[in-house]
N, C-alpha and C positions, 0 to 999 in steps of 0.2 A: 269504544274503542275494548276490540273482545280482546280475551287475553292469548288466543293466536298471534294474534295481529301485533298486540306488546312481547311477546314471546321472540317473535320473528324481528322486530325492530331491536331487541335488546342484542339479537344473535348477531343479526347486519354490524349493526357497529361496534360488538366485539371483536367480528372478523375484520375488520376496519382498520380499529384501531392495531392489533396483530399485526396485520400486513404493514401499516407502518413503522412497525416497531422494526419487523426483519429486514427493513430497506439500508444498502450500505454506509459506512460511514464517512461523511463528509470530509474528502481528503486536505490538508492544510495543503497555503501556496507552494512551501517545499516539497511535500508530497506529489502535488498535482506537478511542479517543474522533473522530478525525479521520474515521474509518470510517465513524461514527454521526450524523456531524455533518449538522445542516440548516441553512436560513437561519436559521430562528429560534432556534434554540441557538446559534447563533452571533452573532446578536443578545443575545442575553442574558449569550454569557462575557464579548464585546470591547465595551466603550462606548469613542465618540471622544472623542477629546481628554481620555480619563480615563486607559484601562488603560495601561498601561507597558509596555516593550521586556521587562523583568525578569517581569511576571505573564503576558505570552505565554508566555515560555521555562517556565514551573511550568506553566503550562495543556496546552501541544503538545511541551515538550521545544525541544531545539537545530532550527534549520533546518534545511533541508539544503543550502539555497544562501538567498547574504544579498547584496545589494549596495546601494551606495549612490551616488544619481545628482546630478547640478551642482549640487541646491538644496540636496543633505545630507540628503537624508532618506533612510534605511535601510526598503530590504524583505525580507522574510522569505519563503522561499516554502517552504510543507511540500505534501508529496504522500503520500496511499497507494493502493497496486493491490491490490485485490480478487481472484484470480481462483478461477472455479470451472470443473471439466474439464463438458463437455456428457452428457447423458444417453445421447447417437447411442454412445459409444465403448465399442468391441469389442477387447480388447487383439488384438494380434497378425492383426488383421485387418481396421482401420482404424483412420488417425491422430485421435489426442485432437484433440480442439477445447476450446478454451479461453473464456469468458465472463470480460472483463476488466474491472472497473468499477475508474475513476480517478478521484480525488478531488484539486483542487488549492487550493490556500487560498493566497492574498496578501496579506499583511500591509504594508502603511506606513505609518512611523512619522515625525511630524514632534516634533522639540525630546523625543525618548524617549516620547511617548504615540502612541495609534495615531490615526492621520490617516483612513484609509481601508482596506477589505479586502473581499477577494471571493473566495467560494468557486462552484467550477464543477466538474462532474462529468459524465464522459462513459462508453459502453460501446464496447469494441471486442472483437469478436470474430473470432479469429484460431486460429491452431494451436499456439501459445507461452502458455506460463503468465507473464504479463508481471511475477507478482509474485516473482520471482528475481530483479529487476531494480530491485526497490524499496529 
């Protein structure tokens, strides 16, 4: 085998390895649930003044952030980001562009039961795969 062929194979292996590392992270079951969540599904899962904090943790897992306000109400914050590379990316020719779909769920509890909740969603097109920051 010539040196050129060997270098080509090493370079090809390196490119394949690096491209595999750049892929999106695998979502947990709770993150998959949140990613597919709609307001209709959320209304079926959470009942105001009935669903407890423990029930919410069983459904969505631990929140990434918890706050307690001056009324002693607890708020859980959940977030999931799904990133997809745009189809017009050409390796070594252009920079990749990502379509980042971000869902946020905010649930406020009063006396350990759901008081209110809000599901928001937005899409950000960027040069960055934001799911790496999930």
